[in-house]
C-alpha positions in Angstrom: -65.7 45.5 -13.6 -67.9 42.4 -13.7 -69.7 41.1 -10.6 -67.5 38.0 -10.7 -64.3 39.9 -10.2 -63.0 40.4 -6.7 -59.7 41.8 -5.4 -57.9 40.9 -2.3 -55.4 43.2 -0.6 -52.8 41.0 1.0 -49.2 41.7 2.3 -46.6 40.5 -0.2 -44.7 38.5 2.5 -48.0 36.6 3.4 -48.6 35.7 -0.2 -45.0 34.7 -0.8 -44.9 32.7 2.4 -48.2 30.9 1.5 -47.2 30.1 -2.1 -43.7 29.0 -1.3 -45.1 26.8 1.5 -47.4 25.1 -0.9 -44.6 24.7 -3.5 -42.3 23.3 -0.8 -45.0 20.8 0.3 -45.5 19.7 -3.3 -41.8 19.1 -4.1 -41.2 17.4 -0.7 -44.2 15.0 -1.0 -44.6 14.6 -4.7 -41.3 15.1 -6.5 -37.9 14.8 -4.9 -38.2 12.3 -2.0 -38.9 8.6 -2.2 -41.8 6.9 -0.5 -40.7 4.7 2.4 -43.0 1.8 1.2 -41.9 1.3 -2.4 -38.7 3.4 -2.4 -39.8 5.3 -5.5 -40.3 9.0 -6.3 -43.5 9.9 -8.2 -41.8 10.1 -11.6 -40.3 6.7 -11.2 -43.6 5.2 -10.1 -45.4 6.7 -13.0 -42.8 5.4 -15.5 -43.1 1.8 -14.2 -46.9 1.9 -14.0 -47.2 3.4 -17.5 -44.9 0.7 -18.9 -46.8 -2.0 -17.1 -50.1 -0.6 -18.3 -49.0 -0.7 -21.9 -47.8 -4.3 -21.5 -44.1 -3.2 -21.9 -42.9 -6.0 -19.7 -39.8 -8.3 -19.5 -41.2 -11.2 -21.5 -42.3 -9.0 -24.4 -40.1 -7.2 -27.0 -38.4 -3.9 -26.3 -40.3 -0.7 -27.2 -39.1 2.7 -28.3 -38.3 4.9 -25.2 -39.9 8.0 -26.8 -43.3 6.1 -26.8 -43.0 5.4 -23.1 -42.0 9.0 -22.3 -44.9 10.4 -24.3 -47.2 8.0 -22.6 -45.9 9.1 -19.1 -46.1 12.9 -19.8 -49.5 12.5 -21.6 -51.2 10.5 -18.9 -49.5 10.9 -15.6 -46.6 13.3 -15.3 -47.1 16.7 -16.9 -43.5 17.8 -16.8 -40.7 18.1 -19.4 -39.9 15.0 -21.5 -36.1 15.3 -20.7 -36.7 15.0 -16.9 -38.9 11.9 -17.5 -36.3 10.3 -19.9 -33.4 11.1 -17.4 -35.3 9.3 -14.6 -36.1 6.4 -17.0 -32.4 6.1 -18.0 -31.2 6.1 -14.4 -33.5 3.2 -13.6 -31.7 1.3 -16.4 -28.1 2.1 -15.4 -26.3 -0.8 -13.7 -23.7 1.4 -12.1 -26.4 3.5 -10.4 -29.0 0.8 -9.5 -28.2 -2.3 -7.6 -31.1 -4.1 -9.4 -32.2 -2.2 -12.6 -36.0 -1.8 -12.9 -35.8 -1.0 -16.6 -33.8 -2.8 -19.3 -32.6 -0.6 -22.1 -31.3 -1.3 -25.6 -28.9 1.4 -27.0 -26.7 3.9 -25.4 -28.0 4.6 -21.8 -25.0 6.7 -20.7 -21.8 5.5 -19.1 -19.8 5.6 -15.9 -17.7 8.3 -17.6 -20.7 10.7 -17.4 -21.5 10.4 -21.1 -25.1 11.4 -21.9 -27.5 8.7 -23.1 -28.6 8.6 -26.7 -31.8 10.6 -27.5 -35.0 8.7 -26.5 -35.9 8.3 -30.2 -32.9 6.0 -30.6 -33.2 3.8 -27.4 -35.6 1.0 -26.6 -36.8 -0.1 -23.2 -38.9 -2.5 -21.2 -39.5 -3.4 -17.6 -37.0 -5.8 -16.1 -38.0 -9.1 -14.5 -37.5 -7.8 -11.0 -39.7 -4.7 -11.8 -42.6 -7.1 -12.3 -42.3 -7.8 -8.6 -42.7 -4.1 -7.9 -46.1 -4.2 -9.8 -47.2 -7.7 -8.8 -51.0 -7.8 -8.0 -51.5 -4.1 -8.7 -54.7 -5.0 -10.6 -56.1 -6.6 -7.5 -56.9 -3.4 -5.7 -53.9 -3.8 -3.5 -52.9 -0.1 -3.5 -54.9 3.1 -3.6 -55.5 4.8 -7.0 -56.2 8.5 -7.4 -57.3 10.5 -10.5 -54.4 11.7 -12.7 -53.7 15.4 -13.3 -56.7 15.8 -15.8 -59.1 13.4 -14.1 -59.1 11.2 -17.3 -57.3 8.2 -15.8 -56.3 6.7 -12.5 -52.8 6.2 -11.2 -51.4 4.4 -8.1 -50.2 6.4 -5.1 -47.7 3.6 -4.3 -46.7 0.3 -5.9 -47.2 -3.1 -4.2 -43.4 -3.5 -4.1 -43.0 -7.2 -3.3 -39.3 -6.5 -2.3 -37.9 -3.7 -0.2 -36.8 -1.4 -3.0 -35.9 1.6 -0.9 -33.2 -0.5 0.8 -32.2 -2.5 -2.3 -31.8 0.4 -4.8 -31.4 3.3 -2.3 -32.3 6.8 -3.3 -30.9 10.3 -3.7 -32.7 13.6 -4.0 -32.8 17.3 -3.0 -36.0 19.2 -2.1 -36.8 22.3 -0.2 -35.2 22.0 3.2 -34.6 18.3 2.9 -32.1 16.1 1.0 -31.9 12.3 1.0 -29.0 9.9 0.5 -29.9 6.2 1.0 -27.3 3.8 -0.3 -28.2 0.6 -2.2 -28.1 -2.8 -0.4 -27.8 -6.4 -1.3 -31.2 -7.9 -2.1 -30.6 -11.2 -0.1 -29.4 -9.3 3.0 -32.3 -6.8 2.8 -34.9 -9.7 2.5 -33.1 -11.5 5.4 -33.5 -8.4 7.5 -37.2 -8.2 6.7 -37.6 -11.9 7.6 -35.8 -11.3 10.9 -38.1 -8.4 11.7 -41.1 -10.5 10.9 -39.9 -13.2 13.3 -38.9 -10.7 16.0 -40.6 -7.3 16.0 -38.3 -5.7 18.6 -34.9 -7.0 17.2 -32.1 -4.4 17.6 -29.9 -2.8 14.9 -27.1 -5.0 16.2 -29.1 -8.1 15.6 -30.2 -6.9 12.2 -26.6 -6.2 11.2 -25.8 -9.9 11.6 -27.7 -10.4 8.3 -27.6 -6.9 6.7 -23.9 -6.1 6.8 -24.1 -2.6 5.3 -24.5 -1.0 1.9 -23.7 -2.9 -1.3 -22.9 -0.6 -4.1 -23.5 -1.6 -7.7 -19.9 -0.5 -8.5 -18.5 -2.6 -5.7 -15.5 -1.0 -3.9 -14.4 -1.2 -0.3 -16.6 0.2 2.5 -14.8 1.2 5.7 -16.3 2.0 9.1 -18.8 -0.4 10.6 -19.5 2.1 13.4 -20.7 4.6 10.8 -23.0 2.0 9.3 -24.4 1.2 12.7 -24.9 4.8 13.6 -26.8 5.4 10.3 -29.0 2.4 10.9 -29.8 3.6 14.4 -30.3 7.3 13.7 -30.6 7.8 9.9 -27.3 9.7 9.7 -23.8 8.3 9.5 -20.6 8.5 7.6 -18.5 5.8 5.9 -15.5 5.7 3.7 -15.8 4.2 0.2 -12.6 3.4 -1.6 -11.7 1.9 -5.0 -10.6 -1.6 -5.3 -7.0 -1.5 -6.4 -4.1 -4.0 -6.8 -0.4 -3.5 -7.2 1.3 -5.5 -10.0 5.0 -6.0 -10.7 5.9 -5.3 -14.3 9.2 -5.7 -16.2 12.1 -3.3 -15.5 11.6 -3.4 -11.7 8.5 -1.1 -12.0 5.2 -1.4 -10.4 1.7 -0.5 -11.6 -1.6 0.1 -9.8 -4.7 -1.6 -11.3 -8.1 -0.1 -10.3 -11.0 -2.5 -11.0 -13.8 -1.0 -8.9 -14.6 2.7 -8.2 -16.6 4.3 -5.3 -20.3 4.8 -5.9 -21.3 7.6 -8.3 -17.6 8.6 -9.1 -17.2 9.7 -12.7 -14.4 7.6 -14.1 -13.3 10.0 -16.9 -13.0 12.9 -14.4 -11.0 10.7 -12.0 -8.5 9.7 -14.7 -8.2 13.3 -15.8 -7.5 14.5 -12.3 -4.8 11.9 -11.7 -3.2 12.7 -15.0 -3.2 16.5 -14.1 -1.3 15.7 -11.0 1.3 13.8 -13.1 1.5 16.7 -15.7 1.7 19.4 -13.0 4.5 17.4 -11.3 2.6 17.3 -8.0 3.0 13.6 -8.2 6.3 12.8 -9.9 6.2 9.0 -9.4 3.6 8.4 -12.1 4.9 7.5 -15.6 1.6 7.0 -17.3 -2.2 6.5 -16.6 -4.4 4.6 -19.0 -8.1 3.7 -19.0 -8.3 0.2 -20.3 -11.9 -0.4 -19.4 -13.9 -2.5 -21.9 -17.1 -4.6 -22.0 -15.6 -7.1 -19.7 -15.2 -4.6 -16.9 -13.5 -1.5 -15.5 -9.7 -1.3 -15.5 -7.6 1.8 -14.9 -3.8 1.3 -15.1 -1.5 3.7 -13.2 2.1 2.9 -14.3 4.8 4.1 -12.0 8.4 5.2 -12.6 11.3 2.9 -11.6 11.9 2.4 -7.9 8.7 4.3 -6.9 6.8 2.7 -4.1 3.3 1.9 -5.4 1.6 1.7 -2.0 2.6 5.2 -1.1 1.4 6.6 -4.4 -1.9 4.7 -4.0 -2.3 6.2 -0.4 -1.7 9.7 -1.8 -4.3 9.1 -4.5 -6.8 7.8 -1.9 -6.2 11.0 0.0 -6.3 13.5 -2.8 -8.7 12.1 -5.5 -12.1 10.3 -5.7 -10.4 6.9 -5.5 -11.7 7.3 -1.9 -14.8 9.3 -0.9 -16.8 10.0 2.2 -20.4 8.7 1.9 -22.9 10.4 4.2 -26.1 8.6 5.0 -29.1 10.9 5.2 -32.0 8.5 5.2 -35.0 10.7 4.7 -38.2 9.3 3.0 -41.9 10.1 2.9 -43.5 8.1 5.7 -47.2 8.7 6.5 -47.1 11.6 4.0 -44.4 13.4 5.8 -40.6 13.6 5.3 -39.1 11.4 8.1 -35.6 10.5 9.1 -35.6 6.7 8.6 -33.8 4.3 10.9 -33.3 0.7 9.6 -36.0 -0.7 11.9 -38.4 2.0 10.8 -37.7 1.3 7.2 -38.3 -2.4 7.7 -41.5 -1.8 9.7 -42.8 0.6 7.1 -42.2 -1.9 4.4 -43.7 -4.8 6.4 -46.8 -2.8 7.2 -47.2 -2.0 3.5 -46.8 -5.7 2.7 -49.4 -6.7 5.3 -51.7 -4.1 3.7 -51.0 -5.3 0.2 -51.5 -9.1 1.0 -54.6 -8.3 3.0 -56.2 -6.3 0.2 -55.2 -8.9 -2.4 -56.6 -11.7 -0.2 -59.9 -9.8 0.1 -60.0 -9.3 -3.7 -59.2 -13.0 -4.4 -61.7 -14.1 -1.7 -64.5 -12.1 -3.3 -63.5 -13.4 -6.8 -63.5 -17.0 -5.4 -66.9 -16.5 -3.6 -68.4 -15.1 -6.8 -67.2 -18.0 -8.9 -68.2 -20.5 -6.3 -71.7 -19.1 -6.3 -71.9 -19.5 -10.1 -70.4 -23.1 -10.0 -72.9 -24.1 -7.3 -75.7 -22.8 -9.6 -74.3 -24.7 -12.6 -74.0 -28.0 -10.7 -77.6 -27.6 -9.4 -78.8 -26.8 -12.9 -77.1 -29.8 -14.4 -78.6 -32.1 -11.8 -82.1 -31.0 -12.9 -81.1 -30.4 -16.5 -84.4 -31.6 -18.2 -86.6 -29.3 -16.1 -84.2 -26.4 -16.7 -84.2 -26.9 -20.4 -88.0 -27.2 -20.5 -88.3 -24.0 -18.5 -85.9 -22.1 -20.8 -87.7 -23.4 -24.0 -91.0 -22.3 -22.8 -89.8 -18.8 -22.0 -90.4 -15.9 -24.4 -86.8 -14.4 -24.2 -83.6 -14.3 -22.2 -85.0 -12.0 -19.6 -88.2 -14.2 -19.2 -86.0 -17.3 -19.0 -83.9 -15.9 -16.2 -87.0 -14.8 -14.3 -88.6 -18.2 -14.7 -85.4 -20.0 -13.5 -85.2 -17.7 -10.4 -88.9 -18.2 -9.6 -89.2 -21.9 -10.3 -85.9 -23.2 -8.9 -84.6 -20.4 -6.6 -81.5 -19.5 -8.7 -80.1 -16.0 -8.1 -79.7 -13.4 -10.8 -76.0 -14.2 -11.3 -76.6 -18.0 -11.4 -79.5 -17.7 -13.9 -77.3 -15.4 -16.1 -74.6 -18.1 -16.1 -77.2 -20.9 -16.9 -78.8 -19.1 -19.8 -75.3 -18.2 -21.2 -74.1 -21.9 -20.9 -72.9 -23.5 -24.1 -74.5 -26.8 -25.1 -71.2 -28.7 -25.2 -70.8 -28.0 -21.4 -73.8 -30.3 -20.7 -71.7 -33.5 -21.0 -71.0 -35.9 -18.2 -67.4 -34.8 -18.0 -68.3 -31.2 -17.3 -70.2 -32.1 -14.1 -67.0 -33.7 -12.7 -65.0 -30.7 -13.7 -67.4 -28.4 -12.0 -67.3 -30.4 -8.8 -63.5 -30.4 -8.9 -63.6 -26.6 -9.4 -66.0 -26.3 -6.5 -63.7 -28.3 -4.2 -60.8 -26.0 -5.3 -62.7 -22.9 -4.7 -63.9 -24.0 -1.3 -60.3 -24.7 -0.3 -59.2 -21.4 -1.6 -62.0 -19.5 0.3 -61.0 -21.3 3.5 -57.4 -20.5 3.0 -58.1 -16.8 2.2 -60.4 -16.5 5.2 -57.6 -18.0 7.3 -55.1 -15.4 6.0 -57.6 -12.5 6.7 -58.5 -13.7 10.2 -55.1 -15.0 11.4 -52.0 -12.6 11.3 -49.6 -15.5 11.7 -51.0 -17.0 8.5 -50.6 -13.6 6.8 -47.0 -13.3 7.9 -46.4 -16.9 6.6 -47.6 -15.8 3.2 -45.4 -12.7 3.1 -42.4 -14.8 4.2 -43.0 -17.5 1.5 -43.2 -14.9 -1.2 -40.1 -13.1 0.0 -38.2 -16.4 0.0 -39.4 -17.0 -3.5 -38.0 -13.6 -4.7 -34.8 -14.2 -2.8 -34.4 -17.6 -4.6 -35.0 -16.1 -8.0 -33.1 -12.8 -7.8 -30.3 -13.5 -5.4 -26.9 -12.0 -6.3 -23.6 -12.1 -4.4 -22.4 -9.0 -2.5 -20.2 -6.7 -4.5 -18.9 -4.3 -1.9 -16.4 -5.5 0.7 -16.9 -4.2 4.2 -14.0 -3.5 6.5 -14.7 -2.7 10.2 -12.1 0.1 10.7 -11.4 3.3 8.7 -7.8 3.0 7.7 -5.8 6.2 8.5 -3.7 7.2 5.5 -0.2 8.3 6.4 1.6 10.1 3.7 5.4 10.4 3.6 7.2 12.8 1.4 9.4 10.0 0.0 6.3 8.7 -1.8 5.4 11.9 -3.5 8.9 13.3 -4.3 11.7 11.3 -5.8 14.8 11.6 -3.6 17.4 13.8 -5.4 20.4 15.7 -4.1 20.3 19.3 -5.3 22.1 22.6 -4.6 19.7 25.2 -3.3 20.7 28.9 -3.6 19.0 32.1 -2.5 20.4 35.6 -3.2 20.0 38.7 -1.1 17.6 40.2 -3.7 15.4 37.1 -3.4 16.3 35.0 -6.4 15.8 31.3 -5.6 16.5 28.1 -7.5 17.5 24.5 -7.1 20.2 23.1 -9.3 21.1 19.5 -10.1 24.5 18.5 -8.7 25.4 17.6 -12.3 24.9 21.3 -13.4 26.7 22.5 -10.3 29.7 20.2 -10.9 29.8 21.1 -14.6 30.4 24.7 -13.6 32.7 23.7 -10.8 30.6 26.0 -8.5 31.8 29.0 -10.6 30.0 31.5 -12.8 26.9 31.6 -10.6 24.2 33.8 -12.3 23.0 36.8 -10.4 22.6 40.5 -10.8 25.6 42.7 -10.3 24.4 44.4 -7.1 23.3 41.1 -5.6 25.1 38.5 -3.6 24.6 34.9 -2.5 22.8 34.7 0.9 22.3 30.9 1.0 23.9 28.0 -0.7 23.5 24.4 0.5 23.3 20.8 -0.7 19.8 19.6 0.2 17.5 16.8 -0.9 14.3 17.3 -2.8 12.5 15.9 0.2 13.8 18.7 2.4 12.5 22.2 3.0 13.7 25.8 3.2 12.4 28.6 5.4 13.0 32.1 4.1 12.7 34.8 6.7 11.9 38.5 5.8 12.4 41.8 7.5 8.6 42.2 8.0 8.6 39.3 10.6 7.3 36.7 8.1 8.6 33.5 6.9 8.1 31.6 3.6 7.7 27.8 3.7 9.0 26.1 0.6 9.5 22.4 -0.1 12.7 22.0 -2.0 11.1 19.9 -4.7 8.8 22.8 -5.5 11.6 25.3 -6.1 12.3 26.1 -9.8 14.8 23.7 -11.3 17.3 26.0 -13.0 20.9 25.6 -14.2 23.7 27.0 -12.2 24.7 29.5 -14.9 21.1 30.8 -15.3 19.4 33.4 -13.1 17.0 32.1 -10.5 13.3 32.9 -10.2 12.3 35.8 -7.9 10.5 34.6 -4.7 7.6 37.1 -5.4 6.6 35.0 -8.5 6.3 31.9 -6.2 4.8 33.6 -3.1 3.5 37.2 -3.1 5.5 39.5 -0.9 5.5 43.3 -0.3 7.6 45.5 -2.5 9.7 46.6 0.5 9.9 43.2 2.0 13.5 41.7 1.9 14.9 38.2 2.7 17.2 38.4 5.7 17.9 34.7 6.3 17.3 31.2 4.8 17.3 28.0 6.9 17.4 24.5 5.3 15.3 21.9 7.2 15.5 18.1 6.7 12.6 17.4 9.1 10.5 19.4 11.5 9.9 16.9 14.2 13.2 17.4 16.0 13.4 17.7 19.8 15.3 20.6 21.4 15.5 22.4 18.1 14.2 26.0 18.0 14.2 29.0 15.7 15.5 32.1 17.2 14.5 35.5 15.8 15.4 39.1 16.7 14.4 42.6 15.7 16.3 45.9 15.3 14.8 47.3 18.5 16.2 44.4 20.6 13.2 42.1 20.8 14.1 38.4 20.7 12.1 35.2 20.7 12.4 31.4 20.5 9.8 29.0 19.0 9.9 25.3 18.4 10.9 24.2 14.9 7.9 21.8 14.8 5.6 24.9 14.9 6.9 26.0 11.5 5.3 23.1 9.5 2.3 24.3 7.4 0.1 22.6 4.9 -0.9 25.8 3.1 2.0 28.0 2.0 0.8 30.2 -0.8 1.6 33.4 1.1 4.1 34.6 3.8 3.3 33.4 7.3 3.8 35.5 10.4 6.7 34.4 12.6 7.2 37.4 14.8 4.9 40.2 15.7 7.0 43.2 14.6 6.0 46.9 15.3 5.6 49.3 12.4 8.8 51.2 13.5 10.8 47.9 13.9 12.0 45.2 11.6 13.4 41.7 11.9 17.1 41.4 11.4 18.0 37.8 12.5 16.7 34.2 12.2 18.6 31.0 13.0 18.2 27.4 14.1 19.3 26.8 17.7 19.9 23.5 19.5 19.2 23.9 23.1 21.1 20.7 24.0 24.3 22.1 22.3 24.2 25.9 22.2 23.4 27.6 25.4 24.4 31.3 25.3 23.6 34.3 23.2 25.8 37.3 22.3 23.9 40.4 21.2 25.8 43.5 19.8 24.4 46.9 19.0 25.3 49.5 16.4 27.0 51.6 19.0 29.2 48.6 20.0 27.4 47.6 23.2 27.5 43.8 23.7 25.7 41.5 26.1 26.0 37.8 26.8 23.4 35.7 28.6 21.9 32.1 28.8 19.7 31.0 25.9 17.2 29.6 28.5 16.4 33.2 29.5 14.4 33.4 26.3 11.1 31.6 26.9 9.7 29.3 24.2 6.6 30.9 22.7 4.2 30.4 19.7 5.1 31.4 16.2 3.0 34.6 16.1 4.1 36.3 19.4 6.3 39.4 19.7 9.1 38.0 21.9 10.9 39.5 24.9 13.4 42.3 25.3 16.9 40.9 24.6 18.9 44.2 25.1 18.3 47.6 26.6 19.3 50.0 23.9 20.2 53.7 24.2 18.3 56.3 22.1 19.5 56.2 18.5 21.1 52.7 19.0 19.8 49.5 17.5 20.6 45.8 17.5 23.1 44.9 14.8 24.3 41.4 15.5 23.1 38.2 17.2 25.4 35.2 17.8 24.6 31.8 19.2 27.4 30.4 21.4 28.4 27.0 22.6 30.4 27.6 25.8 31.9 24.2 25.7 34.2 25.3 22.8 36.6 28.2 23.2 35.2 30.4 20.4 36.3 33.8 19.4 34.4 36.5 17.6 35.5 38.7 14.7 34.3 42.3 15.0 34.0 44.2 11.7 33.4 48.0 11.8 31.8 50.2 9.1 35.2 51.7 8.5 36.6 48.4 7.4 38.5 47.6 10.6 38.6 44.0 11.8 39.6 42.6 15.2 39.6 39.1 16.8 38.4 39.1 20.3 37.8 36.4 22.9 34.1 35.9 23.9 35.2 36.0 27.6 35.9 39.8 27.1 32.1 40.2 27.4 31.1 39.2 30.9 28.1 37.0 31.2 25.0 38.7 32.7 21.2 38.5 32.2 19.1 39.7 29.3 17.5 43.1 28.9 20.8 44.9 30.1 22.8 47.4 28.2 26.0 45.4 28.1 29.6 46.5 27.7 31.3 48.5 24.9 33.6 46.4 22.6 35.1 49.3 20.6 37.0 52.3 21.7 34.9 55.5 21.2 36.7 58.1 18.9 35.7 61.7 18.9 35.9 62.0 15.1 34.7 59.3 12.6 34.0 56.8 15.3 33.9 53.1 14.6 30.4 51.5 14.5 29.6 47.8 14.4 29.0 46.4 10.9 29.1 42.7 11.8 30.1 40.4 14.7 30.7 36.7 13.8 31.7 33.7 15.8 34.9 32.1 14.4 37.3 29.3 15.1 41.0 29.2 14.4 40.5 27.5 10.9 37.9 30.1 9.8 38.3 32.4 6.8 36.6 35.8 6.8 35.4 37.1 3.4 34.6 40.8 3.2 33.1 42.5 0.1 32.4 46.1 -0.7 29.9 47.9 -3.0 32.6 48.0 -5.7 33.0 44.2 -5.4 36.4 44.6 -3.8 37.0 41.4 -1.9 39.3 40.6 1.0 39.8 37.2 2.7 41.4 37.1 6.1 42.7 34.0 7.9 41.6 34.1 11.5 44.7 32.3 12.6 46.8 35.3 11.3 44.9 37.7 13.6 46.1 38.0 17.2 43.4 38.4 20.0 42.7 42.0 21.0 40.9 43.3 24.0 37.4 44.9 23.9 38.8 48.5 23.9 40.7 47.9 20.7 39.3 49.0 17.3 41.3 46.4 15.4 43.2 47.0 12.2 41.9 48.5 8.9 41.6 45.8 6.3 39.4 47.6 3.7 39.7 51.1 2.5 36.0 52.0 2.4 36.8 55.5 1.0 38.2 54.1 -2.2 36.7 50.6 -2.4 33.2 51.5 -1.4 31.0 50.7 1.7 31.0 47.1 3.1 28.1 45.0 1.8 28.6 41.7 3.5 30.9 39.6 5.7 30.9 35.9 5.4 32.7 33.3 7.6 33.6 30.0 6.1 35.7 27.0 7.3 38.9 26.1 5.4 37.6 22.6 5.1 34.0 23.5 4.4 32.3 25.9 2.1 29.1 26.3 4.2 28.5 29.6 6.0 
């Protein structure tokens, strides 16, 4: 080991903390965040300075980009060439920069996110407005520091004769900090600076009379003045930026949406692709075609709609679901006094104004010194010409230039600088005209010195100079505002009519869980016959619904499945439906027990009633069943492991007001619906019936006591009886109830189903062997509750009962 080598024993966490701290400090201060004074990150500043240094300015021809990049990484920015070229390209993109600082020939990317051509193919130069960023940089107006290898000097900030941070904005991510400053209109930004110069303590509210808000290069519509005000006051705020779109009428009674401006930094190609995907996936069925018709004259996206589809609704949906509308969050962090600072609008303006005062002061000092130096020489030349003969004699008698200078200084009192100017004077300058020119120059210089002294000694004069220069820039580079500002954020209300074309369909669900929607044409062609389903299956639900309606499928596990009708598979009447498990994942032993069709959920006095085998019953508002995410079953009743849900139905509390519960062992109870409290969707409910050991709830009926309804009681032995509801006395819930069948010692009757009927009802019974029996209720006489009815099905020969269905003679709905 040599004497120069030393080792340090340090804890790893200390070393890591120290090194990461240094790295963070570097990327915060010198890479990712802009300076509050010139609004530039170091790489951008170095690119502009390098181009200026090489004379690659707006009045000269374009120069190969690769030359500039090589110059930047060779002299100022020792990083990868691609990162420098990307930064250079961004400064030239008119959809990213409100006023481009670089002009580029060749492919510099596109709003579709296309990459620019390689730097060997493109040419660039500084733009005219970039010259204002570098104006007077040679007059010691800003601090210069050595570059990375101490071979050259580079500026720490540019003079920035306009407020670039506000005008072009900035975006960046560093360690622990990110920044998002939107671009603004140059005229408005300059007016805000001028207002701040006139009134140091002006409020954000006053400033907003001139600087209305961001002005994006891509235009668009900005909504939310409150968000802008909050951002200007605190540095953080949120606005909505939406595309500019118009609705046009085209032939055939159709409409089309024309998009001409997009929100800031939205990729046009991705946006068009996303909208087209919604059309292809049939999530948005109203769109017939989408075309990108943009060309060199401007952006144009055409969204052609199908006939009779309302364009405004589709546009609202696209605002809601695509980047036609985005949230823009201000996060105005910049480097202020070498530290990352959350910038308010007044702080930004003050930081810029202080920088300008500093720049103009330093420039004035530089110009003053130059003027004084020249004045000194001019005074010497005038004096020399006035005693010209003696001066010439003295010079002629001198041995050399040094001796001539010494003699002039000794004999006539000239200074070193003056004597140098005299001996270097060309003979033609000794004409009569030259003395008048020198005197005129002397007058000009004296005025200039007085003016510069005034600027340096009088702040009002300094501010006057800054103002006049800002007004000059405003006059030369003013552009009209591109983004429209709207005070309020428009709330987008979507209606299903917009997204889903209205179509009448037949919705069917089988007991085994096969679902489909069928066009009324396909249903009519089959005349409602030859419905496709498996042999052991039967139809649980069949109803004419609209594609804008919904169905709720209830399962024995206490769940429900929410399905918009338009999302159900469109399948012919004669073809088998799609199993619900391929749409929404359900457990293997989970079965559908009931299906409810819903036109709209916001109905008053409409509830969903559910009940379990162990006698629990609950009531929840229909409006609670609306969901936005429905990719899996949703809990509707908290069911114990030993229990299962057996019943679900809509109930109208203003019409139906009683419940009839019947157990397997033929106990029946009748009580008011209002005894069931209204609870949330995920609760377990209350006890509806007090059951004996071994007994369980078999049937739930909702009654309307204004109509004289009867019930049909069907037993497992195939017996059927018609009974008046009044046979079951009204009581309160959680009782055992009364028996409605006569108990037999051998092969006793047990309840298979209890259904409410009217005199024009038909009762369909079906067995495992597909033996069917249809009974007209009007042909059955009423029996008392101790009767077991009459046998209508021979279960021994025809198989066990599978289902009982009640239909009206005039209707086919169950």
